[in-house]
All heavy atoms as an XYZ file, in Angstrom:
888
protein
N      -8.562     -4.227     26.903
C      -7.810     -3.312     26.062
C      -7.996     -3.715     24.600
O      -8.313     -4.843     24.292
C      -6.326     -3.338     26.417
C      -6.001     -2.924     27.812
S      -5.610     -1.323     28.227
C      -4.841     -0.232     27.445
N      -7.719     -2.796     23.739
C      -7.888     -3.017     22.310
C      -6.770     -3.881     21.732
O      -5.837     -4.284     22.419
C      -7.958     -1.674     21.584
O      -6.783     -0.935     21.793
N      -6.906     -4.166     20.467
C      -5.976     -4.988     19.702
C      -5.549     -4.140     18.513
O      -6.340     -3.332     18.012
C      -6.732     -6.233     19.238
C      -5.950     -7.210     18.412
C      -5.110     -8.142     19.018
C      -6.067     -7.234     17.036
C      -4.413     -9.067     18.268
C      -5.372     -8.154     16.276
C      -4.546     -9.068     16.897
O      -3.854     -9.983     16.159
N      -4.318     -4.290     18.051
C      -3.928     -3.512     16.881
C      -3.084     -4.335     15.931
O      -2.438     -5.307     16.328
C      -3.226     -2.206     17.261
C      -1.938     -2.361     18.026
C      -0.718     -2.331     17.365
C      -1.941     -2.512     19.405
C       0.475     -2.458     18.070
C      -0.759     -2.634     20.118
C       0.454     -2.609     19.445
N      -3.160     -3.959     14.674
C      -2.373     -4.581     13.620
C      -1.484     -3.517     13.009
O      -1.915     -2.371     12.820
C      -3.279     -5.146     12.529
C      -4.150     -6.279     13.003
C      -5.149     -6.690     11.942
O      -5.821     -5.858     11.360
N      -5.245     -7.977     11.710
N      -0.250     -3.906     12.718
C       0.655     -3.004     12.028
C       1.200     -3.704     10.795
O       1.260     -4.934     10.744
C       1.820     -2.515     12.916
C       2.683     -3.686     13.385
C       1.314     -1.699     14.085
C       3.982     -3.269     14.035
N       1.556     -2.914      9.819
C       2.208     -3.427      8.617
C       3.237     -2.399      8.173
O       3.039     -1.197      8.327
C       1.182     -3.663      7.511
N       4.338     -2.887      7.648
C       5.388     -2.036      7.091
C       5.704     -2.610      5.721
O       5.844     -3.825      5.564
C       6.652     -2.036      7.987
C       7.736     -1.137      7.404
C       6.303     -1.602      9.404
N       5.810     -1.731      4.713
C       5.966     -2.199      3.341
C       6.580     -1.112      2.476
O       6.489      0.067      2.795
C       4.609     -2.635      2.766
C       3.493     -1.686      3.133
C       3.191     -0.616      2.331
C       2.788     -1.866      4.308
C       2.187      0.280      2.683
C       1.776     -0.982      4.670
C       1.482      0.089      3.855
N       7.190     -1.507      1.350
C       7.769     -0.523      0.438
C       6.751     -0.123     -0.628
O       6.017     -0.964     -1.145
C       8.935     -1.292     -0.193
C       8.447     -2.701     -0.234
C       7.572     -2.872      0.982
N       6.712      1.159     -0.927
C       5.848      1.672     -1.989
C       6.719      2.444     -2.973
O       7.532      3.274     -2.543
C       4.751      2.609     -1.421
C       3.897      3.197     -2.538
C       3.876      1.875     -0.405
N       6.583      2.167     -4.278
C       7.322      2.999     -5.237
C       6.987      4.472     -4.973
O       5.810      4.842     -4.860
C       6.811      2.537     -6.592
C       6.382      1.113     -6.354
C       5.803      1.126     -4.960
N       8.011      5.293     -4.851
C       7.803      6.696     -4.487
C       6.855      7.410     -5.442
O       6.091      8.278     -5.019
C       9.146      7.419     -4.410
O       9.961      6.813     -3.424
N       6.862      7.030     -6.692
C       5.954      7.632     -7.662
C       4.505      7.197     -7.502
O       3.620      7.748     -8.147
N       4.254      6.216     -6.634
C       2.886      5.712     -6.407
C       2.225      6.329     -5.173
O       1.237      5.805     -4.678
C       2.897      4.193     -6.242
C       3.040      3.460     -7.546
O       3.173      4.067     -8.600
N       3.024      2.139     -7.486
N       2.766      7.434     -4.678
C       2.198      8.019     -3.458
C       0.706      8.336     -3.628
O      -0.102      7.993     -2.764
C       2.968      9.284     -3.056
C       2.432      9.884     -1.765
C       3.212     11.093     -1.323
N       2.573     11.683     -0.157
C       3.204     12.232      0.835
N       4.524     12.300      0.835
N       2.560     12.745      1.853
N       0.324      8.985     -4.709
C      -1.092      9.317     -4.914
C      -1.942      8.057     -5.044
O      -3.048      7.991     -4.497
C      -1.270     10.210     -6.142
C      -0.715     11.618     -5.937
O      -0.494     12.027     -4.776
O      -0.504     12.308     -6.954
N      -1.432      7.052     -5.750
C      -2.170      5.794     -5.911
C      -2.330      5.099     -4.564
O      -3.388      4.539     -4.258
C      -1.462      4.880     -6.905
N      -1.273      5.138     -3.754
C      -1.326      4.538     -2.420
C      -2.365      5.265     -1.557
O      -3.194      4.640     -0.905
C       0.045      4.579     -1.753
C       0.018      4.132     -0.316
C      -0.233      2.806      0.017
C       0.197      5.041      0.719
C      -0.281      2.400      1.335
C       0.154      4.644      2.038
C      -0.085      3.318      2.341
O      -0.148      2.932      3.649
N      -2.339      6.578     -1.592
C      -3.297      7.343     -0.788
C      -4.727      7.090     -1.269
O      -5.642      6.956     -0.462
C      -2.971      8.830     -0.828
C      -3.787      9.619      0.172
C      -3.218     10.995      0.436
O      -2.343     11.489     -0.261
N      -3.696     11.629      1.478
N      -4.925      6.990     -2.568
C      -6.252      6.683     -3.107
C      -6.712      5.299     -2.654
O      -7.866      5.111     -2.257
C      -6.212      6.760     -4.636
O      -7.443      6.372     -5.178
N      -5.807      4.317     -2.711
C      -6.127      2.957     -2.295
C      -6.533      2.920     -0.825
O      -7.552      2.329     -0.463
C      -4.908      2.055     -2.552
C      -5.089      0.638     -2.122
C      -5.848     -0.243     -2.879
C      -4.483      0.164     -0.961
C      -6.009     -1.567     -2.479
C      -4.636     -1.149     -0.567
C      -5.401     -2.020     -1.327
N      -5.755      3.569      0.037
C      -6.072      3.547      1.462
C      -7.358      4.318      1.772
O      -8.092      3.943      2.673
C      -4.908      4.102      2.308
O      -4.660      5.456      1.951
C      -3.659      3.273      2.129
N      -7.625      5.348      0.986
C      -8.868      6.113      1.164
C     -10.083      5.254      0.826
O     -11.143      5.392      1.450
C      -8.836      7.385      0.301
O      -7.725      8.192      0.724
C     -10.111      8.190      0.425
N      -9.939      4.351     -0.138
C     -11.034      3.431     -0.498
C     -11.185      2.313      0.530
O     -12.298      1.866      0.808
C     -10.778      2.822     -1.872
C     -10.874      3.796     -3.005
C     -10.475      3.122     -4.307
C     -10.328      4.128     -5.427
N      -9.756      3.499     -6.640
N     -10.071      1.822      1.063
C     -10.115      0.685      1.989
C     -10.565      1.073      3.397
O     -11.252      0.300      4.061
C      -8.729      0.037      2.062
C      -8.273     -0.620      0.777
S      -9.211     -2.099      0.358
C      -8.460     -3.270      1.476
N     -10.176      2.247      3.855
C     -10.425      2.639      5.236
C     -11.891      2.574      5.657
O     -12.189      2.052      6.741
C      -9.846      4.028      5.509
O      -8.444      3.973      5.415
N     -12.837      3.061      4.850
C     -14.237      2.969      5.283
C     -14.708      1.516      5.457
O     -15.554      1.239      6.323
C     -15.022      3.654      4.157
C     -14.030      4.525      3.472
C     -12.714      3.825      3.605
N     -14.141      0.607      4.683
C     -14.513     -0.801      4.833
C     -14.001     -1.343      6.164
O     -14.722     -2.053      6.874
C     -13.966     -1.623      3.670
C     -14.475     -1.215      2.286
C     -13.778     -2.019      1.202
C     -15.978     -1.382      2.198
N     -12.755     -1.012      6.511
C     -12.229     -1.438      7.803
C     -13.071     -0.857      8.939
O     -13.371     -1.546      9.916
C     -10.762     -1.027      7.967
C      -9.803     -1.802      7.108
C      -8.897     -1.134      6.306
C      -9.800     -3.182      7.103
C      -7.998     -1.834      5.520
C      -8.906     -3.903      6.327
C      -8.002     -3.228      5.528
N     -13.452      0.404      8.805
C     -14.278      1.035      9.838
C     -15.634      0.328      9.946
O     -16.128      0.094     11.040
C     -14.493      2.526      9.527
C     -13.230      3.370      9.626
C     -12.794      3.602     11.044
C     -13.423      4.861     11.567
N     -12.913      5.254     12.874
N     -16.211     -0.012      8.798
C     -17.497     -0.719      8.805
C     -17.382     -2.060      9.529
O     -18.321     -2.491     10.205
C     -17.970     -0.941      7.365
C     -19.322     -1.607      7.265
C     -19.773     -1.790      5.839
O     -19.586     -0.860      5.017
O     -20.313     -2.867      5.532
N     -16.244     -2.715      9.394
C     -16.025     -3.996     10.054
C     -15.537     -3.845     11.494
O     -15.219     -4.832     12.128
C     -15.057     -4.864      9.241
C     -15.761     -5.584      8.112
C     -15.794     -5.051      6.831
C     -16.408     -6.795      8.339
C     -16.437     -5.706      5.805
C     -17.064     -7.465      7.317
C     -17.072     -6.916      6.045
O     -17.724     -7.576      5.033
N     -15.476     -2.620     11.995
C     -15.213     -2.423     13.411
C     -13.919     -1.737     13.794
O     -13.637     -1.589     14.989
N     -13.104     -1.318     12.831
C     -11.853     -0.628     13.174
C     -12.164      0.642     13.951
O     -13.082      1.392     13.606
C     -11.061     -0.291     11.912
N     -11.404      0.884     14.998
C     -11.586      2.079     15.811
C     -10.792      3.260     15.268
O     -11.282      4.394     15.273
C     -11.148      1.792     17.259
C     -11.879      0.648     17.955
C     -11.239      0.371     19.311
C     -13.359      0.970     18.094
N      -9.571      2.992     14.833
C      -8.699      4.029     14.279
C      -7.843      3.410     13.185
O      -7.481      2.240     13.270
C      -7.749      4.596     15.341
C      -8.424      5.339     16.462
C      -7.386      5.966     17.367
O      -6.882      7.043     17.087
N      -7.053      5.284     18.455
N      -7.528      4.226     12.190
C      -6.675      3.781     11.095
C      -5.651      4.879     10.844
O      -6.007      6.049     10.710
C      -7.497      3.527      9.814
C      -8.557      2.457     10.065
C      -6.579      3.138      8.656
C      -9.609      2.356      8.992
N      -4.392      4.483     10.791
C      -3.312      5.411     10.478
C      -2.543      4.848      9.289
O      -2.241      3.658      9.253
C      -2.330      5.553     11.652
C      -2.947      6.126     12.892
C      -3.546      5.298     13.827
C      -2.915      7.490     13.127
C      -4.114      5.815     14.974
C      -3.477      8.020     14.274
C      -4.082      7.184     15.199
N      -2.250      5.680      8.339
C      -1.392      5.318      7.210
C      -0.236      6.300      7.213
O      -0.444      7.503      7.334
C      -2.156      5.409      5.884
C      -3.359      4.477      5.785
C      -3.006      3.009      5.732
O      -1.853      2.663      5.368
O      -3.869      2.182      6.060
N       0.980      5.794      7.110
C       2.146      6.667      7.182
C       3.052      6.526      5.979
O       3.324      5.417      5.517
N       3.510      7.678      5.470
C       4.481      7.752      4.378
C       5.825      8.102      4.998
O       5.962      9.138      5.640
C       4.033      8.814      3.369
C       4.853      8.850      2.128
C       5.922      9.669      1.875
C       4.697      8.036      0.981
N       6.427      9.397      0.638
C       5.701      8.407      0.054
C       3.804      7.019      0.634
C       5.829      7.802     -1.194
C       3.933      6.415     -0.612
C       4.936      6.819     -1.510
N       6.820      7.267      4.840
C       8.108      7.452      5.486
C       8.760      8.783      5.163
O       8.867      9.168      4.007
N       9.185      9.480      6.202
C       9.891     10.746      6.004
C      11.258     10.745      6.695
O      12.145     11.490      6.303
C       9.056     11.921      6.525
O       8.834     11.812      7.904
N      11.427      9.887      7.715
C      12.700      9.765      8.408
C      12.843      8.298      8.800
O      12.470      7.876      9.887
C      12.727     10.669      9.654
C      14.104     10.974     10.221
S      14.843      9.718     11.313
C      13.639      9.473     12.571
N      13.309      7.507      7.841
C      13.416      6.062      8.027
C      14.848      5.665      7.670
O      15.141      5.326      6.524
C      12.390      5.312      7.143
C      12.409      3.833      7.463
C      10.983      5.888      7.329
N      15.749      5.726      8.643
C      17.168      5.525      8.335
C      17.516      4.077      7.981
O      16.898      3.134      8.470
C      17.866      5.946      9.630
C      16.843      5.799     10.698
C      15.516      6.045     10.052
N      18.533      3.950      7.138
C      19.115      2.649      6.812
C      19.876      2.152      8.037
O      20.412      2.944      8.801
C      20.101      2.789      5.648
C      19.467      3.158      4.328
C      18.955      1.953      3.569
O      19.332      0.809      3.895
O      18.172      2.162      2.639
N      19.955      0.867      8.196
C      20.738      0.293      9.276
C      21.709     -0.731      8.719
O      21.595     -1.148      7.568
N      22.665     -1.127      9.542
C      23.625     -2.144      9.122
C      23.118     -3.550      9.439
O      23.262     -4.456      8.629
C      24.966     -1.918      9.804
C      25.650     -0.649      9.312
O      25.484     -0.307      8.127
O      26.333      0.003     10.125
N      22.533     -3.725     10.626
C      22.038     -5.034     11.035
C      20.525     -5.138     10.934
O      20.000     -6.146     10.469
C      22.464     -5.343     12.473
C      23.956     -5.516     12.702
C      24.249     -5.724     14.179
C      24.480     -6.696     11.891
N      19.833     -4.097     11.419
C      18.376     -4.077     11.364
C      17.911     -2.672     11.021
O      18.554     -1.680     11.354
C      17.736     -4.478     12.711
O      18.111     -3.529     13.706
C      18.158     -5.876     13.132
N      16.806     -2.591     10.338
C      16.160     -1.313     10.037
C      14.885     -1.628      9.275
O      14.708     -2.739      8.755
C      17.064     -0.393      9.209
O      17.237     -0.902      7.895
N      14.026     -0.664      9.191
C      12.809     -0.850      8.398
C      13.140     -1.033      6.914
O      12.558     -1.913      6.271
C      11.833      0.302      8.634
C      11.256      0.362     10.045
C      10.437      1.630     10.239
C      10.426     -0.859     10.358
N      14.055     -0.233      6.338
C      14.403     -0.473      4.926
C      14.936     -1.885      4.686
O      14.584     -2.515      3.673
C      15.468      0.590      4.640
C      15.122      1.709      5.563
C      14.677      1.006      6.835
N      15.759     -2.400      5.598
C      16.253     -3.769      5.440
C      15.121     -4.787      5.563
O      15.068     -5.767      4.820
C      17.327     -4.070      6.489
C      18.703     -3.449      6.271
C      19.582     -3.664      7.500
C      19.366     -4.022      5.032
N      14.210     -4.549      6.484
C      13.121     -5.498      6.727
C      12.229     -5.683      5.508
O      11.729     -6.778      5.259
C      12.291     -5.045      7.924
N      12.022     -4.600      4.729
C      11.145     -4.697      3.554
C      11.932     -4.796      2.254
O      11.364     -4.720      1.177
C      10.147     -3.515      3.498
C       9.249     -3.514      4.718
C      10.860     -2.174      3.329
N      13.254     -4.970      2.385
C      14.130     -5.056      1.207
C      13.909     -3.868      0.273
O      13.681     -4.020     -0.930
C      13.930     -6.384      0.486
C      14.281     -7.567      1.351
C      14.147     -8.882      0.624
C      14.556     -9.995      1.581
N      14.513    -11.295      0.981
N      13.974     -2.676      0.864
C      13.724     -1.434      0.138
C      14.649     -1.320     -1.069
O      15.848     -1.565     -0.972
C      13.927     -0.236      1.064
C      13.456      1.116      0.525
C      11.932      1.157      0.472
C      13.985      2.241      1.409
N      14.077     -0.979     -2.213
C      14.836     -0.777     -3.441
C      14.891      0.708     -3.769
O      14.091      1.502     -3.257
C      14.185     -1.557     -4.581
C      14.191     -3.066     -4.342
C      13.453     -3.846     -5.409
O      12.921     -3.230     -6.368
O      13.390     -5.080     -5.283
N      15.818      1.080     -4.625
C      15.940      2.473     -5.033
C      14.615      2.945     -5.631
O      13.961      2.222     -6.371
C      17.054      2.631     -6.063
C      17.376      4.081     -6.362
C      18.631      4.237     -7.201
O      19.524      3.387     -7.114
O      18.685      5.232     -7.934
N      14.229      4.164     -5.268
C      12.984      4.729     -5.783
C      11.753      4.301     -5.008
O      10.635      4.512     -5.470
N      11.944      3.703     -3.827
C      10.815      3.284     -2.996
C      10.860      4.023     -1.655
O      11.909      4.495     -1.236
C      10.855      1.780     -2.728
C      10.630      0.936     -3.958
C      10.660     -0.546     -3.665
O      11.408     -0.996     -2.758
O       9.945     -1.280     -4.372
N       9.704      4.083     -1.006
C       9.556      4.703      0.299
C       8.969      3.678      1.260
O       8.047      2.939      0.891
C       8.613      5.925      0.214
O       9.177      6.868     -0.701
C       8.412      6.592      1.561
N       9.486      3.636      2.485
C       8.922      2.759      3.512
C       7.632      3.399      4.020
O       7.607      4.576      4.380
C       9.900      2.555      4.687
C       9.239      1.744      5.802
C      11.169      1.871      4.214
N       6.573      2.613      4.036
C       5.274      3.083      4.533
C       4.793      2.153      5.632
O       5.271      1.027      5.766
C       4.257      3.125      3.400
S       4.665      4.357      2.147
N       3.830      2.639      6.404
C       3.287      1.828      7.486
C       1.783      2.028      7.601
O       1.240      3.060      7.197
C       3.980      2.159      8.826
O       3.541      1.225      9.815
C       3.691      3.561      9.279
N       1.146      1.021      8.136
C      -0.284      1.063      8.395
C      -0.507      0.573      9.821
O       0.154     -0.367     10.272
C      -1.018      0.153      7.400
O      -2.396      0.134      7.662
N      -1.419      1.212     10.521
C      -1.742      0.868     11.903
C      -3.254      0.892     12.015
O      -3.883      1.902     11.674
C      -1.117      1.900     12.841
C      -1.523      1.772     14.286
C      -0.676      1.160     15.190
C      -2.731      2.281     14.738
C      -1.042      1.056     16.533
C      -3.102      2.181     16.062
C      -2.248      1.563     16.963
N      -3.843     -0.219     12.421
C      -5.292     -0.281     12.609
C      -5.569     -0.747     14.031
O      -5.065     -1.787     14.456
C      -5.973     -1.242     11.610
C      -5.655     -0.838     10.173
C      -7.492     -1.255     11.844
C      -6.194     -1.806      9.125
N      -6.359      0.029     14.746
C      -6.776     -0.358     16.095
C      -8.167     -0.975     16.023
O      -9.075     -0.426     15.365
C      -6.794      0.850     17.042
C      -7.190      0.459     18.441
C      -7.340      1.632     19.402
O      -7.408      2.786     18.944
O      -7.409      1.369     20.610
N      -8.338     -2.098     16.690
C      -9.606     -2.837     16.751
C     -10.041     -2.955     18.208
O      -9.209     -2.903     19.111
C      -9.413     -4.240     16.185
C      -8.934     -4.278     14.777
C      -7.633     -4.353     14.357
C      -9.722     -4.216     13.602
N      -7.582     -4.347     12.985
C      -8.849     -4.271     12.492
C     -11.091     -4.127     13.365
C      -9.283     -4.238     11.177
C     -11.539     -4.099     12.059
C     -10.656     -4.148     10.984
N     -11.335     -3.191     18.445
C     -11.762     -3.386     19.835
C     -11.183     -4.664     20.444
O     -10.948     -4.730     21.643
C     -13.289     -3.457     19.763
C     -13.661     -3.501     18.333
C     -12.458     -3.169     17.516
N     -10.941     -5.684     19.588
C     -10.392     -6.951     20.058
C      -9.892     -7.751     18.860
O     -10.157     -7.397     17.703
C     -11.454     -7.748     20.828
C     -12.766     -7.863     20.057
O     -12.733     -8.241     18.857
O     -13.819     -7.568     20.645
N      -9.176     -8.830     19.141
C      -8.604     -9.661     18.076
C      -9.688    -10.313     17.225
O      -9.536    -10.445     16.005
C      -7.685    -10.720     18.672
N     -10.793    -10.711     17.842
C     -11.861    -11.379     17.099
C     -12.435    -10.465     16.011
O     -12.730    -10.925     14.901
C     -12.965    -11.836     18.051
N     -12.581     -9.188     16.314
C     -13.102     -8.243     15.322
C     -12.122     -8.096     14.167
O     -12.518     -8.092     12.998
C     -13.375     -6.878     15.975
O     -14.286     -7.056     17.057
C     -13.959     -5.886     14.984
N     -10.841     -8.004     14.480
C      -9.817     -7.902     13.430
C      -9.814     -9.148     12.555
O      -9.772     -9.061     11.322
C      -8.443     -7.692     14.055
N      -9.859    -10.313     13.181
C      -9.855    -11.568     12.433
C     -11.094    -11.705     11.554
O     -11.009    -12.195     10.422
C      -9.730    -12.741     13.397
C      -8.367    -12.802     14.055
C      -8.309    -13.720     15.273
O      -9.283    -14.462     15.539
O      -7.277    -13.682     15.957
N     -12.245    -11.259     12.049
C     -13.472    -11.316     11.252
C     -13.359    -10.429     10.016
O     -13.801    -10.797      8.930
C     -14.678    -10.913     12.103
N     -12.754     -9.267     10.177
C     -12.560     -8.369      9.038
C     -11.614     -9.007      8.022
O     -11.887     -8.986      6.826
C     -12.024     -7.020      9.478
S     -11.752     -5.886      8.096
N     -10.513     -9.556      8.490
C      -9.546    -10.173      7.568
C     -10.198    -11.325      6.810
O      -9.985    -11.499      5.613
C      -8.304    -10.656      8.322
C      -7.497     -9.546      8.976
S      -6.982     -8.236      7.846
C      -7.754     -6.814      8.601
N     -11.043    -12.115      7.473
C     -11.750    -13.207      6.809
C     -12.737    -12.658      5.783
O     -12.897    -13.223      4.689
C     -12.472    -14.071      7.844
N     -13.395    -11.553      6.106
C     -14.377    -10.951      5.208
C     -13.733    -10.411      3.935
O     -14.391    -10.319      2.893
C     -15.139     -9.845      5.921
N     -12.440    -10.074      4.018
C     -11.769     -9.530      2.835
C     -11.785    -10.530      1.674
O     -11.738    -10.134      0.515
C     -10.336     -9.132      3.172
C     -10.264     -7.919      4.068
S      -8.583     -7.486      4.542
C      -8.014     -6.740      3.022
N     -11.883    -11.818      1.976
C     -11.908    -12.841      0.927
C     -13.272    -12.947      0.264
O     -13.366    -13.388     -0.888
C     -11.515    -14.197      1.519
N     -14.319    -12.513      0.958
C     -15.663    -12.694      0.402
C     -16.415    -11.394      0.097
O     -17.360    -11.412     -0.686
C     -16.505    -13.544      1.355
O     -16.605    -12.912      2.625
N     -16.026    -10.296      0.688
C     -16.693     -9.013      0.446
C     -16.078     -8.382     -0.807
O     -14.926     -7.942     -0.801
C     -16.516     -8.095      1.654
C     -17.339     -6.806      1.552
O     -17.577     -6.329      0.427
O     -17.716     -6.271      2.609
N     -16.854     -8.339     -1.881
C     -16.363     -7.862     -3.182
C     -15.870     -6.420     -3.140
O     -15.060     -6.020     -3.971
C     -17.469     -8.005     -4.229
N     -16.321     -5.648     -2.163
C     -15.905     -4.244     -2.096
C     -14.405     -4.094     -1.856
O     -13.798     -3.125     -2.298
C     -16.704     -3.504     -1.020
C     -18.199     -3.454     -1.337
C     -18.977     -2.825     -0.222
N     -18.804     -3.593      1.005
C     -19.101     -3.134      2.217
N     -19.571     -1.911      2.368
N     -18.936     -3.879      3.283
N     -13.802     -5.068     -1.171
C     -12.355     -5.007     -0.969
C     -11.631     -5.138     -2.311
O     -10.685     -4.411     -2.585
C     -11.883     -6.075      0.015
C     -12.202     -5.749      1.449
C     -13.264     -6.353      2.096
C     -11.439     -4.837      2.162
C     -13.565     -6.058      3.426
C     -11.717     -4.530      3.486
C     -12.790     -5.143      4.116
N     -12.090     -6.049     -3.165
C     -11.479     -6.231     -4.491
C     -11.721     -5.009     -5.371
O     -10.877     -4.645     -6.184
C     -12.025     -7.488     -5.153
N     -12.870     -4.369     -5.199
C     -13.197     -3.192     -6.003
C     -12.277     -2.012     -5.718
O     -12.168     -1.101     -6.534
C     -14.654     -2.784     -5.763
C     -15.656     -3.773     -6.335
C     -17.076     -3.538     -5.843
O     -17.330     -2.518     -5.153
O     -17.932     -4.381     -6.139
N     -11.590     -2.038     -4.585
C     -10.649     -0.961     -4.255
C      -9.442     -0.989     -5.186
O      -8.704     -0.023     -5.285
C     -10.198     -1.062     -2.800
N      -9.247     -2.109     -5.889
C      -8.155     -2.217     -6.852
C      -6.943     -2.923     -6.269
O      -6.928     -3.328     -5.108
N      -5.932     -3.068     -7.096
C      -4.703     -3.728     -6.683
C      -3.917     -2.843     -5.732
O      -3.922     -1.617     -5.849
C      -3.832     -4.048     -7.901
C      -4.458     -5.100     -8.802
O      -5.228     -5.944     -8.292
O      -4.181     -5.078    -10.009
N      -3.196     -3.481     -4.814
C      -2.324     -2.734     -3.921
C      -1.223     -2.086     -4.764
O      -0.621     -2.767     -5.593
C      -1.677     -3.663     -2.883
C      -2.651     -4.282     -1.927
S      -1.832     -5.273     -0.629
C      -0.962     -6.508     -1.577
N      -0.961     -0.803     -4.583
C       0.070     -0.121     -5.381
C       1.480     -0.322     -4.813
O       2.294      0.597     -4.801
C      -0.373      1.340     -5.330
C      -1.083      1.468     -4.030
C      -1.742      0.136     -3.774
N       1.741     -1.525     -4.321
C       3.053     -1.857     -3.766
C       3.215     -3.373     -3.785
O       2.267     -4.109     -4.036
C       3.225     -1.301     -2.346
C       2.184     -1.757     -1.359
C       2.347     -2.933     -0.637
C       1.042     -1.009     -1.148
C       1.387     -3.355      0.261
C       0.071     -1.411     -0.231
C       0.247     -2.589      0.468
N       4.431     -3.827     -3.521
C       4.759     -5.247     -3.524
C       4.386     -5.863     -2.181
O       5.119     -5.742     -1.203
C       6.256     -5.419     -3.812
C       6.685     -6.870     -3.904
O       5.846     -7.776     -3.688
O       7.873     -7.104     -4.186
N       3.246     -6.517     -2.134
C       2.767     -7.114     -0.894
C       3.633     -8.254     -0.383
O       3.569     -8.607      0.793
N       4.479     -8.832     -1.234
C       5.349     -9.923     -0.804
C       6.432     -9.437      0.161
O       6.991    -10.224      0.911
C       6.007    -10.589     -2.009
C       5.037    -11.355     -2.867
C       5.768    -12.013     -4.016
C       4.873    -11.968     -5.233
N       5.608    -11.976     -6.471
N       6.725     -8.138      0.119
C       7.751     -7.590      1.013
C       7.148     -6.876      2.214
O       7.840     -6.205      2.967
C       8.679     -6.658      0.228
C       9.535     -7.447     -0.766
C      10.566     -6.569     -1.439
N       9.928     -5.746     -2.456
C      10.283     -4.499     -2.722
N      11.258     -3.915     -2.059
N       9.665     -3.827     -3.668
N       5.857     -7.030      2.416
C       5.186     -6.433      3.565
C       5.434     -7.305      4.799
O       5.368     -8.532      4.713
C       3.683     -6.325      3.304
C       2.897     -5.812      4.483
S       1.148     -5.444      4.116
C       0.569     -6.901      3.310
N       5.739     -6.673      5.917
C       5.797     -7.375      7.190
C       4.628     -6.872      8.029
O       4.237     -5.703      7.937
C       7.152     -7.186      7.904
C       7.456     -5.715      8.167
C       8.266     -7.830      7.101
C       8.697     -5.485      9.003
N       4.023     -7.756      8.796
C       2.828     -7.363      9.538
C       2.657     -8.241     10.766
O       3.288     -9.290     10.888
C       1.584     -7.437      8.652
C       1.337     -8.803      8.066
C       0.540     -9.723      8.716
C       1.921     -9.166      6.862
C       0.333    -10.987      8.191
C       1.709    -10.422      6.314
C       0.919    -11.333      6.987
N       1.788     -7.791     11.641
C       1.466     -8.577     12.821
C       0.336     -7.950     13.602
O      -0.026     -6.792     13.386
N      -0.231     -8.738     14.502
C      -1.291     -8.275     15.388
C      -0.813     -8.326     16.824
O      -0.048     -9.223     17.202
N      -1.251     -7.361     17.615
C      -0.724     -7.198     18.966
C      -1.828     -6.878     19.968
O      -2.738     -6.106     19.668
C       0.295     -6.044     19.000
C       1.457     -6.254     18.070
C       1.355     -5.916     16.732
C       2.624     -6.826     18.537
C       2.425     -6.112     15.866
C       3.698     -7.035     17.681
C       3.590     -6.676     16.343
N      -1.708     -7.444     21.152
C      -2.573     -7.059     22.267
C      -2.020     -5.769     22.854
O      -0.811     -5.630     23.006
C      -2.567     -8.143     23.337
C      -3.138     -9.461     22.884
C      -2.999    -10.546     23.945
O      -2.503    -10.255     25.059
O      -3.376    -11.677     23.629
N      -2.892     -4.860     23.189
C      -2.470     -3.588     23.766
C      -2.085     -3.785     25.224
O      -2.853     -4.355     26.007
C      -3.602     -2.548     23.659
O      -3.929     -2.374     22.280
C      -3.192     -1.218     24.244
N      -0.903     -3.327     25.582
C      -0.455     -3.347     26.976
C      -0.619     -1.982     27.637
O      -0.838     -1.896     28.844
C       1.016     -3.762     27.058
C       1.332     -5.191     26.655
C       2.836     -5.442     26.765
C       0.567     -6.189     27.515
N      -0.486     -0.924     26.849
C      -0.591      0.441     27.367
C      -1.143      1.322     26.279
O      -0.733      1.231     25.126
C       0.797      0.956     27.790
C       0.879      2.419     28.214
C       0.146      2.632     29.525
C       2.324      2.853     28.319
N      -2.078      2.157     26.633
C      -2.636      3.150     25.709
C      -2.881      4.408     26.524
O      -3.630      4.396     27.483
C      -3.926      2.646     25.076
C      -4.537      3.627     24.104
C      -5.785      3.064     23.469
C      -6.439      4.080     22.575
N      -7.682      3.572     22.007
N      -2.237      5.504     26.116
C      -2.392      6.766     26.839
C      -3.219      7.744     26.035
O      -3.227      7.739     24.852
C      -1.014      7.377     27.121
C      -0.094      6.517     27.969
C       1.272      7.155     28.074
C      -0.691      6.311     29.345
């Protein structure tokens, strides 16, 4: 089964176009390194919670939107090779700065248990 990585992060709401431009530049590089599918999501129904929630997890501030990224890989080794390449492949840097606060991003990699 495949492997996938997810990330959740806050983006200043006024940076939506910059965020979409950034992901449009990055996606072909991920695909070149073996990504099978890439999804980028702009939060439209992300409720606040009292104990847990996505806004709490990323310390959402006023004027920000919770966003998510999902990348499917054939396996963990391919994902790890891509992440390592990001440090040496200049094209990743050429995509520009992330239009959001990466310090508040939460992320992880997962083995697929079910895919329909």
